[in-house]
mmCIF file of the N, C-alpha and C atoms, coordinates in Angstrom:
data_MODEL
# 
_entry.id   MODEL 
# 
loop_
_atom_site.group_PDB 
_atom_site.id 
_atom_site.type_symbol 
_atom_site.label_atom_id 
_atom_site.label_alt_id 
_atom_site.label_comp_id 
_atom_site.label_asym_id 
_atom_site.label_entity_id 
_atom_site.label_seq_id 
_atom_site.pdbx_PDB_ins_code 
_atom_site.Cartn_x 
_atom_site.Cartn_y 
_atom_site.Cartn_z 
_atom_site.occupancy 
_atom_site.B_iso_or_equiv 
_atom_site.pdbx_formal_charge 
_atom_site.auth_seq_id 
_atom_site.auth_comp_id 
_atom_site.auth_asym_id 
_atom_site.auth_atom_id 
_atom_site.pdbx_PDB_model_num 
ATOM 1   N N  . MET A 1 1  ? 226.311 227.481 312.952 1.00 0.00 ? 1  MET A N  1 
ATOM 2   C CA . MET A 1 1  ? 224.939 227.126 312.765 1.00 0.00 ? 1  MET A CA 1 
ATOM 3   C C  . MET A 1 1  ? 224.857 226.306 311.485 1.00 0.00 ? 1  MET A C  1 
ATOM 4   N N  . LEU A 1 2  ? 224.133 225.242 311.541 1.00 0.00 ? 2  LEU A N  1 
ATOM 5   C CA . LEU A 1 2  ? 223.940 224.387 310.383 1.00 0.00 ? 2  LEU A CA 1 
ATOM 6   C C  . LEU A 1 2  ? 222.450 224.324 310.105 1.00 0.00 ? 2  LEU A C  1 
ATOM 7   N N  . ILE A 1 3  ? 222.047 224.794 308.929 1.00 0.00 ? 3  ILE A N  1 
ATOM 8   C CA . ILE A 1 3  ? 220.627 224.802 308.591 1.00 0.00 ? 3  ILE A CA 1 
ATOM 9   C C  . ILE A 1 3  ? 220.410 224.180 307.215 1.00 0.00 ? 3  ILE A C  1 
ATOM 10  N N  . SER A 1 4  ? 219.191 223.767 306.984 1.00 0.00 ? 4  SER A N  1 
ATOM 11  C CA . SER A 1 4  ? 218.796 223.244 305.689 1.00 0.00 ? 4  SER A CA 1 
ATOM 12  C C  . SER A 1 4  ? 217.757 224.202 305.114 1.00 0.00 ? 4  SER A C  1 
ATOM 13  N N  . ILE A 1 5  ? 217.963 224.642 303.880 1.00 0.00 ? 5  ILE A N  1 
ATOM 14  C CA . ILE A 1 5  ? 217.065 225.609 303.253 1.00 0.00 ? 5  ILE A CA 1 
ATOM 15  C C  . ILE A 1 5  ? 216.354 224.924 302.090 1.00 0.00 ? 5  ILE A C  1 
ATOM 16  N N  . PRO A 1 6  ? 215.032 224.940 302.083 1.00 0.00 ? 6  PRO A N  1 
ATOM 17  C CA . PRO A 1 6  ? 214.300 224.339 300.966 1.00 0.00 ? 6  PRO A CA 1 
ATOM 18  C C  . PRO A 1 6  ? 214.667 225.023 299.647 1.00 0.00 ? 6  PRO A C  1 
ATOM 19  N N  . PRO A 1 7  ? 214.666 224.292 298.540 1.00 0.00 ? 7  PRO A N  1 
ATOM 20  C CA . PRO A 1 7  ? 215.095 224.848 297.246 1.00 0.00 ? 7  PRO A CA 1 
ATOM 21  C C  . PRO A 1 7  ? 214.294 226.058 296.773 1.00 0.00 ? 7  PRO A C  1 
ATOM 22  N N  . LYS A 1 8  ? 213.079 226.221 297.260 1.00 0.00 ? 8  LYS A N  1 
ATOM 23  C CA . LYS A 1 8  ? 212.270 227.350 296.785 1.00 0.00 ? 8  LYS A CA 1 
ATOM 24  C C  . LYS A 1 8  ? 212.741 228.691 297.341 1.00 0.00 ? 8  LYS A C  1 
ATOM 25  N N  . TYR A 1 9  ? 213.645 228.678 298.339 1.00 0.00 ? 9  TYR A N  1 
ATOM 26  C CA . TYR A 1 9  ? 214.162 229.911 298.927 1.00 0.00 ? 9  TYR A CA 1 
ATOM 27  C C  . TYR A 1 9  ? 215.591 230.162 298.467 1.00 0.00 ? 9  TYR A C  1 
ATOM 28  N N  . SER A 1 10 ? 215.933 231.421 298.272 1.00 0.00 ? 10 SER A N  1 
ATOM 29  C CA . SER A 1 10 ? 217.287 231.817 297.910 1.00 0.00 ? 10 SER A CA 1 
ATOM 30  C C  . SER A 1 10 ? 218.186 231.756 299.147 1.00 0.00 ? 10 SER A C  1 
ATOM 31  N N  . VAL A 1 11 ? 219.328 231.109 299.001 1.00 0.00 ? 11 VAL A N  1 
ATOM 32  C CA . VAL A 1 11 ? 220.272 230.997 300.121 1.00 0.00 ? 11 VAL A CA 1 
ATOM 33  C C  . VAL A 1 11 ? 220.711 232.380 300.592 1.00 0.00 ? 11 VAL A C  1 
ATOM 34  N N  . SER A 1 12 ? 221.031 233.264 299.660 1.00 0.00 ? 12 SER A N  1 
ATOM 35  C CA . SER A 1 12 ? 221.515 234.591 300.047 1.00 0.00 ? 12 SER A CA 1 
ATOM 36  C C  . SER A 1 12 ? 220.436 235.385 300.788 1.00 0.00 ? 12 SER A C  1 
ATOM 37  N N  . GLN A 1 13 ? 219.186 235.257 300.386 1.00 0.00 ? 13 GLN A N  1 
ATOM 38  C CA . GLN A 1 13 ? 218.115 235.973 301.084 1.00 0.00 ? 13 GLN A CA 1 
ATOM 39  C C  . GLN A 1 13 ? 217.896 235.420 302.483 1.00 0.00 ? 13 GLN A C  1 
ATOM 40  N N  . VAL A 1 14 ? 217.931 234.096 302.621 1.00 0.00 ? 14 VAL A N  1 
ATOM 41  C CA . VAL A 1 14 ? 217.756 233.485 303.945 1.00 0.00 ? 14 VAL A CA 1 
ATOM 42  C C  . VAL A 1 14 ? 218.905 233.896 304.861 1.00 0.00 ? 14 VAL A C  1 
ATOM 43  N N  . MET A 1 15 ? 220.138 233.863 304.352 1.00 0.00 ? 15 MET A N  1 
ATOM 44  C CA . MET A 1 15 ? 221.289 234.246 305.175 1.00 0.00 ? 15 MET A CA 1 
ATOM 45  C C  . MET A 1 15 ? 221.222 235.725 305.547 1.00 0.00 ? 15 MET A C  1 
ATOM 46  N N  . GLY A 1 16 ? 220.824 236.572 304.610 1.00 0.00 ? 16 GLY A N  1 
ATOM 47  C CA . GLY A 1 16 ? 220.681 237.996 304.915 1.00 0.00 ? 16 GLY A CA 1 
ATOM 48  C C  . GLY A 1 16 ? 219.650 238.225 305.996 1.00 0.00 ? 16 GLY A C  1 
ATOM 49  N N  . LEU A 1 17 ? 218.542 237.512 305.920 1.00 0.00 ? 17 LEU A N  1 
ATOM 50  C CA . LEU A 1 17 ? 217.492 237.629 306.927 1.00 0.00 ? 17 LEU A CA 1 
ATOM 51  C C  . LEU A 1 17 ? 217.986 237.160 308.298 1.00 0.00 ? 17 LEU A C  1 
ATOM 52  N N  . ILE A 1 18 ? 218.631 236.003 308.334 1.00 0.00 ? 18 ILE A N  1 
ATOM 53  C CA . ILE A 1 18 ? 219.138 235.463 309.603 1.00 0.00 ? 18 ILE A CA 1 
ATOM 54  C C  . ILE A 1 18 ? 220.173 236.402 310.218 1.00 0.00 ? 18 ILE A C  1 
ATOM 55  N N  . LYS A 1 19 ? 221.131 236.836 309.424 1.00 0.00 ? 19 LYS A N  1 
ATOM 56  C CA . LYS A 1 19 ? 222.181 237.712 309.942 1.00 0.00 ? 19 LYS A CA 1 
ATOM 57  C C  . LYS A 1 19 ? 221.621 239.064 310.384 1.00 0.00 ? 19 LYS A C  1 
ATOM 58  N N  . GLY A 1 20 ? 220.756 239.633 309.581 1.00 0.00 ? 20 GLY A N  1 
ATOM 59  C CA . GLY A 1 20 ? 220.199 240.948 309.905 1.00 0.00 ? 20 GLY A CA 1 
ATOM 60  C C  . GLY A 1 20 ? 219.343 240.940 311.154 1.00 0.00 ? 20 GLY A C  1 
ATOM 61  N N  . LYS A 1 21 ? 218.392 240.027 311.210 1.00 0.00 ? 21 LYS A N  1 
ATOM 62  C CA . LYS A 1 21 ? 217.473 239.981 312.351 1.00 0.00 ? 21 LYS A CA 1 
ATOM 63  C C  . LYS A 1 21 ? 218.187 239.577 313.635 1.00 0.00 ? 21 LYS A C  1 
ATOM 64  N N  . SER A 1 22 ? 219.132 238.637 313.536 1.00 0.00 ? 22 SER A N  1 
ATOM 65  C CA . SER A 1 22 ? 219.836 238.216 314.752 1.00 0.00 ? 22 SER A CA 1 
ATOM 66  C C  . SER A 1 22 ? 220.756 239.320 315.270 1.00 0.00 ? 22 SER A C  1 
ATOM 67  N N  . ALA A 1 23 ? 221.399 240.071 314.388 1.00 0.00 ? 23 ALA A N  1 
ATOM 68  C CA . ALA A 1 23 ? 222.268 241.176 314.824 1.00 0.00 ? 23 ALA A CA 1 
ATOM 69  C C  . ALA A 1 23 ? 221.448 242.238 315.541 1.00 0.00 ? 23 ALA A C  1 
ATOM 70  N N  . ILE A 1 24 ? 220.271 242.546 315.017 1.00 0.00 ? 24 ILE A N  1 
ATOM 71  C CA . ILE A 1 24 ? 219.401 243.534 315.659 1.00 0.00 ? 24 ILE A CA 1 
ATOM 72  C C  . ILE A 1 24 ? 218.947 243.036 317.023 1.00 0.00 ? 24 ILE A C  1 
ATOM 73  N N  . ALA A 1 25 ? 218.530 241.774 317.090 1.00 0.00 ? 25 ALA A N  1 
ATOM 74  C CA . ALA A 1 25 ? 218.051 241.210 318.361 1.00 0.00 ? 25 ALA A CA 1 
ATOM 75  C C  . ALA A 1 25 ? 219.161 241.180 319.405 1.00 0.00 ? 25 ALA A C  1 
ATOM 76  N N  . ILE A 1 26 ? 220.356 240.774 319.007 1.00 0.00 ? 26 ILE A N  1 
ATOM 77  C CA . ILE A 1 26 ? 221.478 240.715 319.950 1.00 0.00 ? 26 ILE A CA 1 
ATOM 78  C C  . ILE A 1 26 ? 221.836 242.114 320.435 1.00 0.00 ? 26 ILE A C  1 
ATOM 79  N N  . ALA A 1 27 ? 221.856 243.088 319.534 1.00 0.00 ? 27 ALA A N  1 
ATOM 80  C CA . ALA A 1 27 ? 222.174 244.464 319.925 1.00 0.00 ? 27 ALA A CA 1 
ATOM 81  C C  . ALA A 1 27 ? 221.148 244.994 320.921 1.00 0.00 ? 27 ALA A C  1 
ATOM 82  N N  . ARG A 1 28 ? 219.891 244.716 320.669 1.00 0.00 ? 28 ARG A N  1 
ATOM 83  C CA . ARG A 1 28 ? 218.834 245.208 321.565 1.00 0.00 ? 28 ARG A CA 1 
ATOM 84  C C  . ARG A 1 28 ? 218.849 244.501 322.914 1.00 0.00 ? 28 ARG A C  1 
ATOM 85  N N  . ASN A 1 29 ? 219.057 243.183 322.905 1.00 0.00 ? 29 ASN A N  1 
ATOM 86  C CA . ASN A 1 29 ? 218.989 242.411 324.149 1.00 0.00 ? 29 ASN A CA 1 
ATOM 87  C C  . ASN A 1 29 ? 220.241 242.525 325.008 1.00 0.00 ? 29 ASN A C  1 
ATOM 88  N N  . TYR A 1 30 ? 221.402 242.578 324.365 1.00 0.00 ? 30 TYR A N  1 
ATOM 89  C CA . TYR A 1 30 ? 222.649 242.527 325.126 1.00 0.00 ? 30 TYR A CA 1 
ATOM 90  C C  . TYR A 1 30 ? 223.468 243.801 325.042 1.00 0.00 ? 30 TYR A C  1 
ATOM 91  N N  . GLY A 1 31 ? 223.243 244.600 324.041 1.00 0.00 ? 31 GLY A N  1 
ATOM 92  C CA . GLY A 1 31 ? 224.030 245.814 323.885 1.00 0.00 ? 31 GLY A CA 1 
ATOM 93  C C  . GLY A 1 31 ? 223.335 247.050 324.397 1.00 0.00 ? 31 GLY A C  1 
ATOM 94  N N  . GLY A 1 32 ? 222.072 246.912 324.793 1.00 0.00 ? 32 GLY A N  1 
ATOM 95  C CA . GLY A 1 32 ? 221.339 248.055 325.298 1.00 0.00 ? 32 GLY A CA 1 
ATOM 96  C C  . GLY A 1 32 ? 220.964 249.044 324.214 1.00 0.00 ? 32 GLY A C  1 
ATOM 97  N N  . LYS A 1 33 ? 221.105 248.658 322.955 1.00 0.00 ? 33 LYS A N  1 
ATOM 98  C CA . LYS A 1 33 ? 220.782 249.572 321.861 1.00 0.00 ? 33 LYS A CA 1 
ATOM 99  C C  . LYS A 1 33 ? 219.311 249.459 321.505 1.00 0.00 ? 33 LYS A C  1 
ATOM 100 N N  . ARG A 1 34 ? 218.709 250.571 321.207 1.00 0.00 ? 34 ARG A N  1 
ATOM 101 C CA . ARG A 1 34 ? 217.318 250.581 320.779 1.00 0.00 ? 34 ARG A CA 1 
ATOM 102 C C  . ARG A 1 34 ? 217.206 250.792 319.278 1.00 0.00 ? 34 ARG A C  1 
ATOM 103 N N  . LYS A 1 35 ? 218.317 251.150 318.644 1.00 0.00 ? 35 LYS A N  1 
ATOM 104 C CA . LYS A 1 35 ? 218.324 251.342 317.197 1.00 0.00 ? 35 LYS A CA 1 
ATOM 105 C C  . LYS A 1 35 ? 219.136 250.225 316.552 1.00 0.00 ? 35 LYS A C  1 
ATOM 106 N N  . ASN A 1 36 ? 218.942 250.033 315.282 1.00 0.00 ? 36 ASN A N  1 
ATOM 107 C CA . ASN A 1 36 ? 219.664 249.003 314.548 1.00 0.00 ? 36 ASN A CA 1 
ATOM 108 C C  . ASN A 1 36 ? 221.129 249.397 314.375 1.00 0.00 ? 36 ASN A C  1 
ATOM 109 N N  . PHE A 1 37 ? 221.952 248.415 313.991 1.00 0.00 ? 37 PHE A N  1 
ATOM 110 C CA . PHE A 1 37 ? 223.344 248.688 313.666 1.00 0.00 ? 37 PHE A CA 1 
ATOM 111 C C  . PHE A 1 37 ? 223.363 249.514 312.384 1.00 0.00 ? 37 PHE A C  1 
ATOM 112 N N  . VAL A 1 38 ? 223.869 250.704 312.445 1.00 0.00 ? 38 VAL A N  1 
ATOM 113 C CA . VAL A 1 38 ? 223.994 251.531 311.250 1.00 0.00 ? 38 VAL A CA 1 
ATOM 114 C C  . VAL A 1 38 ? 225.477 251.781 311.045 1.00 0.00 ? 38 VAL A C  1 
ATOM 115 N N  . GLY A 1 39 ? 226.005 251.300 309.923 1.00 0.00 ? 39 GLY A N  1 
ATOM 116 C CA . GLY A 1 39 ? 227.418 251.469 309.630 1.00 0.00 ? 39 GLY A CA 1 
ATOM 117 C C  . GLY A 1 39 ? 228.329 250.565 310.437 1.00 0.00 ? 39 GLY A C  1 
ATOM 118 N N  . GLN A 1 40 ? 227.755 249.601 311.133 1.00 0.00 ? 40 GLN A N  1 
ATOM 119 C CA . GLN A 1 40 ? 228.543 248.667 311.932 1.00 0.00 ? 40 GLN A CA 1 
ATOM 120 C C  . GLN A 1 40 ? 228.349 247.270 311.371 1.00 0.00 ? 40 GLN A C  1 
ATOM 121 N N  . HIS A 1 41 ? 229.284 246.391 311.683 1.00 0.00 ? 41 HIS A N  1 
ATOM 122 C CA . HIS A 1 41 ? 229.205 245.014 311.204 1.00 0.00 ? 41 HIS A CA 1 
ATOM 123 C C  . HIS A 1 41 ? 229.252 244.085 312.403 1.00 0.00 ? 41 HIS A C  1 
ATOM 124 N N  . PHE A 1 42 ? 228.282 243.208 312.487 1.00 0.00 ? 42 PHE A N  1 
ATOM 125 C CA . PHE A 1 42 ? 228.231 242.260 313.595 1.00 0.00 ? 42 PHE A CA 1 
ATOM 126 C C  . PHE A 1 42 ? 228.731 240.897 313.157 1.00 0.00 ? 42 PHE A C  1 
ATOM 127 N N  . TRP A 1 43 ? 228.256 240.406 312.022 1.00 0.00 ? 43 TRP A N  1 
ATOM 128 C CA . TRP A 1 43 ? 228.631 239.097 311.510 1.00 0.00 ? 43 TRP A CA 1 
ATOM 129 C C  . TRP A 1 43 ? 229.729 239.227 310.470 1.00 0.00 ? 43 TRP A C  1 
ATOM 130 N N  . ALA A 1 44 ? 230.430 238.131 310.231 1.00 0.00 ? 44 ALA A N  1 
ATOM 131 C CA . ALA A 1 44 ? 231.402 238.083 309.134 1.00 0.00 ? 44 ALA A CA 1 
ATOM 132 C C  . ALA A 1 44 ? 230.656 238.258 307.812 1.00 0.00 ? 44 ALA A C  1 
ATOM 133 N N  . ARG A 1 45 ? 231.348 238.731 306.799 1.00 0.00 ? 45 ARG A N  1 
ATOM 134 C CA . ARG A 1 45 ? 230.706 239.021 305.514 1.00 0.00 ? 45 ARG A CA 1 
ATOM 135 C C  . ARG A 1 45 ? 230.184 237.771 304.828 1.00 0.00 ? 45 ARG A C  1 
ATOM 136 N N  . GLY A 1 46 ? 230.892 236.670 304.903 1.00 0.00 ? 46 GLY A N  1 
ATOM 137 C CA . GLY A 1 46 ? 230.546 235.494 304.117 1.00 0.00 ? 46 GLY A CA 1 
ATOM 138 C C  . GLY A 1 46 ? 229.752 234.450 304.866 1.00 0.00 ? 46 GLY A C  1 
ATOM 139 N N  . TYR A 1 47 ? 229.472 233.387 304.145 1.00 0.00 ? 47 TYR A N  1 
ATOM 140 C CA . TYR A 1 47 ? 228.850 232.208 304.717 1.00 0.00 ? 47 TYR A CA 1 
ATOM 141 C C  . TYR A 1 47 ? 229.214 231.030 303.837 1.00 0.00 ? 47 TYR A C  1 
ATOM 142 N N  . TYR A 1 48 ? 229.136 229.848 304.397 1.00 0.00 ? 48 TYR A N  1 
ATOM 143 C CA . TYR A 1 48 ? 229.512 228.638 303.682 1.00 0.00 ? 48 TYR A CA 1 
ATOM 144 C C  . TYR A 1 48 ? 228.249 227.903 303.260 1.00 0.00 ? 48 TYR A C  1 
ATOM 145 N N  . VAL A 1 49 ? 228.220 227.463 302.011 1.00 0.00 ? 49 VAL A N  1 
ATOM 146 C CA . VAL A 1 49 ? 227.082 226.719 301.489 1.00 0.00 ? 49 VAL A CA 1 
ATOM 147 C C  . VAL A 1 49 ? 227.590 225.416 300.887 1.00 0.00 ? 49 VAL A C  1 
ATOM 148 N N  . SER A 1 50 ? 226.927 224.333 301.234 1.00 0.00 ? 50 SER A N  1 
ATOM 149 C CA . SER A 1 50 ? 227.247 223.044 300.638 1.00 0.00 ? 50 SER A CA 1 
ATOM 150 C C  . SER A 1 50 ? 225.966 222.423 300.112 1.00 0.00 ? 50 SER A C  1 
ATOM 151 N N  . THR A 1 51 ? 226.019 221.950 298.896 1.00 0.00 ? 51 THR A N  1 
ATOM 152 C CA . THR A 1 51 ? 224.839 221.302 298.321 1.00 0.00 ? 51 THR A CA 1 
ATOM 153 C C  . THR A 1 51 ? 224.994 219.792 298.302 1.00 0.00 ? 51 THR A C  1 
ATOM 154 N N  . VAL A 1 52 ? 226.089 219.299 298.868 1.00 0.00 ? 52 VAL A N  1 
ATOM 155 C CA . VAL A 1 52 ? 226.375 217.870 298.825 1.00 0.00 ? 52 VAL A CA 1 
ATOM 156 C C  . VAL A 1 52 ? 225.997 217.173 300.121 1.00 0.00 ? 52 VAL A C  1 
ATOM 157 N N  . GLY A 1 53 ? 226.291 217.776 301.226 1.00 0.00 ? 53 GLY A N  1 
ATOM 158 C CA . GLY A 1 53 ? 226.033 217.152 302.514 1.00 0.00 ? 53 GLY A CA 1 
ATOM 159 C C  . GLY A 1 53 ? 226.822 217.844 303.595 1.00 0.00 ? 53 GLY A C  1 
ATOM 160 N N  . ARG A 1 54 ? 226.681 217.358 304.787 1.00 0.00 ? 54 ARG A N  1 
ATOM 161 C CA . ARG A 1 54 ? 227.370 217.973 305.923 1.00 0.00 ? 54 ARG A CA 1 
ATOM 162 C C  . ARG A 1 54 ? 228.734 217.337 306.125 1.00 0.00 ? 54 ARG A C  1 
ATOM 163 N N  . ASP A 1 55 ? 229.759 218.152 306.128 1.00 0.00 ? 55 ASP A N  1 
ATOM 164 C CA . ASP A 1 55 ? 231.120 217.703 306.343 1.00 0.00 ? 55 ASP A CA 1 
ATOM 165 C C  . ASP A 1 55 ? 231.724 218.597 307.417 1.00 0.00 ? 55 ASP A C  1 
ATOM 166 N N  . GLU A 1 56 ? 231.778 218.108 308.634 1.00 0.00 ? 56 GLU A N  1 
ATOM 167 C CA . GLU A 1 56 ? 232.218 218.923 309.767 1.00 0.00 ? 56 GLU A CA 1 
ATOM 168 C C  . GLU A 1 56 ? 233.624 219.474 309.577 1.00 0.00 ? 56 GLU A C  1 
ATOM 169 N N  . GLY A 1 57 ? 234.508 218.686 309.018 1.00 0.00 ? 57 GLY A N  1 
ATOM 170 C CA . GLY A 1 57 ? 235.876 219.147 308.800 1.00 0.00 ? 57 GLY A CA 1 
ATOM 171 C C  . GLY A 1 57 ? 235.940 220.343 307.859 1.00 0.00 ? 57 GLY A C  1 
ATOM 172 N N  . THR A 1 58 ? 235.161 220.303 306.797 1.00 0.00 ? 58 THR A N  1 
ATOM 173 C CA . THR A 1 58 ? 235.131 221.408 305.841 1.00 0.00 ? 58 THR A CA 1 
ATOM 174 C C  . THR A 1 58 ? 234.562 222.661 306.478 1.00 0.00 ? 58 THR A C  1 
ATOM 175 N N  . VAL A 1 59 ? 233.520 222.503 307.283 1.00 0.00 ? 59 VAL A N  1 
ATOM 176 C CA . VAL A 1 59 ? 232.909 223.649 307.963 1.00 0.00 ? 59 VAL A CA 1 
ATOM 177 C C  . VAL A 1 59 ? 233.894 224.261 308.950 1.00 0.00 ? 59 VAL A C  1 
ATOM 178 N N  . ARG A 1 60 ? 234.572 223.428 309.720 1.00 0.00 ? 60 ARG A N  1 
ATOM 179 C CA . ARG A 1 60 ? 235.564 223.941 310.673 1.00 0.00 ? 60 ARG A CA 1 
ATOM 180 C C  . ARG A 1 60 ? 236.679 224.708 309.955 1.00 0.00 ? 60 ARG A C  1 
ATOM 181 N N  . LYS A 1 61 ? 237.162 224.164 308.839 1.00 0.00 ? 61 LYS A N  1 
ATOM 182 C CA . LYS A 1 61 ? 238.217 224.826 308.076 1.00 0.00 ? 61 LYS A CA 1 
ATOM 183 C C  . LYS A 1 61 ? 237.738 226.178 307.567 1.00 0.00 ? 61 LYS A C  1 
ATOM 184 N N  . TYR A 1 62 ? 236.519 226.229 307.061 1.00 0.00 ? 62 TYR A N  1 
ATOM 185 C CA . TYR A 1 62 ? 235.969 227.496 306.572 1.00 0.00 ? 62 TYR A CA 1 
ATOM 186 C C  . TYR A 1 62 ? 235.914 228.527 307.696 1.00 0.00 ? 62 TYR A C  1 
ATOM 187 N N  . ILE A 1 63 ? 235.452 228.127 308.873 1.00 0.00 ? 63 ILE A N  1 
ATOM 188 C CA . ILE A 1 63 ? 235.333 229.060 309.998 1.00 0.00 ? 63 ILE A CA 1 
ATOM 189 C C  . ILE A 1 63 ? 236.710 229.593 310.392 1.00 0.00 ? 63 ILE A C  1 
ATOM 190 N N  . GLN A 1 64 ? 237.698 228.716 310.461 1.00 0.00 ? 64 GLN A N  1 
ATOM 191 C CA . GLN A 1 64 ? 239.046 229.159 310.817 1.00 0.00 ? 64 GLN A CA 1 
ATOM 192 C C  . GLN A 1 64 ? 239.599 230.129 309.780 1.00 0.00 ? 64 GLN A C  1 
ATOM 193 N N  . GLU A 1 65 ? 239.388 229.836 308.514 1.00 0.00 ? 65 GLU A N  1 
ATOM 194 C CA . GLU A 1 65 ? 239.870 230.738 307.465 1.00 0.00 ? 65 GLU A CA 1 
ATOM 195 C C  . GLU A 1 65 ? 239.104 232.057 307.475 1.00 0.00 ? 65 GLU A C  1 
ATOM 196 N N  . GLN A 1 66 ? 237.833 232.020 307.799 1.00 0.00 ? 66 GLN A N  1 
ATOM 197 C CA . GLN A 1 66 ? 237.031 233.239 307.852 1.00 0.00 ? 66 GLN A CA 1 
ATOM 198 C C  . GLN A 1 66 ? 237.513 234.157 308.970 1.00 0.00 ? 66 GLN A C  1 
ATOM 199 N N  . GLU A 1 67 ? 237.866 233.564 310.117 1.00 0.00 ? 67 GLU A N  1 
ATOM 200 C CA . GLU A 1 67 ? 238.390 234.370 311.219 1.00 0.00 ? 67 GLU A CA 1 
ATOM 201 C C  . GLU A 1 67 ? 239.679 235.075 310.799 1.00 0.00 ? 67 GLU A C  1 
ATOM 202 N N  . SER A 1 68 ? 240.556 234.366 310.104 1.00 0.00 ? 68 SER A N  1 
ATOM 203 C CA . SER A 1 68 ? 241.804 234.964 309.628 1.00 0.00 ? 68 SER A CA 1 
ATOM 204 C C  . SER A 1 68 ? 241.521 236.074 308.620 1.00 0.00 ? 68 SER A C  1 
ATOM 205 N N  . GLU A 1 69 ? 240.572 235.831 307.726 1.00 0.00 ? 69 GLU A N  1 
ATOM 206 C CA . GLU A 1 69 ? 240.215 236.829 306.719 1.00 0.00 ? 69 GLU A CA 1 
ATOM 207 C C  . GLU A 1 69 ? 239.629 238.076 307.375 1.00 0.00 ? 69 GLU A C  1 
ATOM 208 N N  . ASP A 1 70 ? 238.780 237.906 308.383 1.00 0.00 ? 70 ASP A N  1 
ATOM 209 C CA . ASP A 1 70 ? 238.214 239.049 309.097 1.00 0.00 ? 70 ASP A CA 1 
ATOM 210 C C  . ASP A 1 70 ? 239.304 239.879 309.767 1.00 0.00 ? 70 ASP A C  1 
ATOM 211 N N  . GLN A 1 71 ? 240.288 239.210 310.366 1.00 0.00 ? 71 GLN A N  1 
ATOM 212 C CA . GLN A 1 71 ? 241.387 239.918 311.005 1.00 0.00 ? 71 GLN A CA 1 
ATOM 213 C C  . GLN A 1 71 ? 242.204 240.692 309.971 1.00 0.00 ? 71 GLN A C  1 
ATOM 214 N N  . ARG A 1 72 ? 242.439 240.078 308.803 1.00 0.00 ? 72 ARG A N  1 
ATOM 215 C CA . ARG A 1 72 ? 243.194 240.737 307.745 1.00 0.00 ? 72 ARG A CA 1 
ATOM 216 C C  . ARG A 1 72 ? 242.467 241.986 307.248 1.00 0.00 ? 72 ARG A C  1 
ATOM 217 N N  . ILE A 1 73 ? 241.168 241.875 307.045 1.00 0.00 ? 73 ILE A N  1 
ATOM 218 C CA . ILE A 1 73 ? 240.376 243.014 306.582 1.00 0.00 ? 73 ILE A CA 1 
ATOM 219 C C  . ILE A 1 73 ? 240.361 244.120 307.628 1.00 0.00 ? 73 ILE A C  1 
ATOM 220 N N  . GLU A 1 74 ? 240.246 243.754 308.890 1.00 0.00 ? 74 GLU A N  1 
ATOM 221 C CA . GLU A 1 74 ? 240.249 244.746 309.969 1.00 0.00 ? 74 GLU A CA 1 
ATOM 222 C C  . GLU A 1 74 ? 241.586 245.483 310.018 1.00 0.00 ? 74 GLU A C  1 
ATOM 223 N N  . GLN A 1 75 ? 242.696 244.761 309.844 1.00 0.00 ? 75 GLN A N  1 
ATOM 224 C CA . GLN A 1 75 ? 244.005 245.402 309.838 1.00 0.00 ? 75 GLN A CA 1 
ATOM 225 C C  . GLN A 1 75 ? 244.148 246.361 308.666 1.00 0.00 ? 75 GLN A C  1 
ATOM 226 N N  . LEU A 1 76 ? 243.644 245.955 307.494 1.00 0.00 ? 76 LEU A N  1 
ATOM 227 C CA . LEU A 1 76 ? 243.690 246.841 306.336 1.00 0.00 ? 76 LEU A CA 1 
ATOM 228 C C  . LEU A 1 76 ? 242.860 248.095 306.579 1.00 0.00 ? 76 LEU A C  1 
ATOM 229 N N  . ARG A 1 77 ? 241.703 247.925 307.179 1.00 0.00 ? 77 ARG A N  1 
ATOM 230 C CA . ARG A 1 77 ? 240.821 249.056 307.456 1.00 0.00 ? 77 ARG A CA 1 
ATOM 231 C C  . ARG A 1 77 ? 241.486 250.006 308.443 1.00 0.00 ? 77 ARG A C  1 
ATOM 232 N N  . LEU A 1 78 ? 242.123 249.474 309.468 1.00 0.00 ? 78 LEU A N  1 
ATOM 233 C CA . LEU A 1 78 ? 242.797 250.315 310.462 1.00 0.00 ? 78 LEU A CA 1 
ATOM 234 C C  . LEU A 1 78 ? 243.983 251.042 309.853 1.00 0.00 ? 78 LEU A C  1 
ATOM 235 N N  . SER A 1 79 ? 244.718 250.367 308.955 1.00 0.00 ? 79 SER A N  1 
ATOM 236 C CA . SER A 1 79 ? 245.870 251.034 308.340 1.00 0.00 ? 79 SER A CA 1 
ATOM 237 C C  . SER A 1 79 ? 245.425 252.150 307.402 1.00 0.00 ? 79 SER A C  1 
ATOM 238 N N  . ASP A 1 80 ? 244.250 252.014 306.797 1.00 0.00 ? 80 ASP A N  1 
ATOM 239 C CA . ASP A 1 80 ? 243.718 253.090 305.945 1.00 0.00 ? 80 ASP A CA 1 
ATOM 240 C C  . ASP A 1 80 ? 243.317 254.318 306.743 1.00 0.00 ? 80 ASP A C  1 
ATOM 241 N N  . GLU A 1 81 ? 242.966 254.119 308.008 1.00 0.00 ? 81 GLU A N  1 
ATOM 242 C CA . GLU A 1 81 ? 242.551 255.238 308.854 1.00 0.00 ? 81 GLU A CA 1 
ATOM 243 C C  . GLU A 1 81 ? 243.732 256.084 309.290 1.00 0.00 ? 81 GLU A C  1 
ATOM 244 N N  . TRP A 1 82 ? 244.930 255.513 309.253 1.00 0.00 ? 82 TRP A N  1 
ATOM 245 C CA . TRP A 1 82 ? 246.122 256.263 309.656 1.00 0.00 ? 82 TRP A CA 1 
ATOM 246 C C  . TRP A 1 82 ? 246.504 257.110 308.534 1.00 0.00 ? 82 TRP A C  1 
# 
């Protein structure tokens, strides 16, 4: 998703709102859940912000690295459970 946020809004607050509300909506519409995600994670932890302009190559690289990072964190979490 590529969005433009006016300077009067905090990027972190807008991203938190988008991630939170969309995760709840997706869970309710497609997961059959009537309650919010509690203790679960739907979206990746981070997000990419650029104040210079849109660079598709940079965004693609970030997404690929984020997927790898999510897998690494999941493996660490699973190894801690053993």
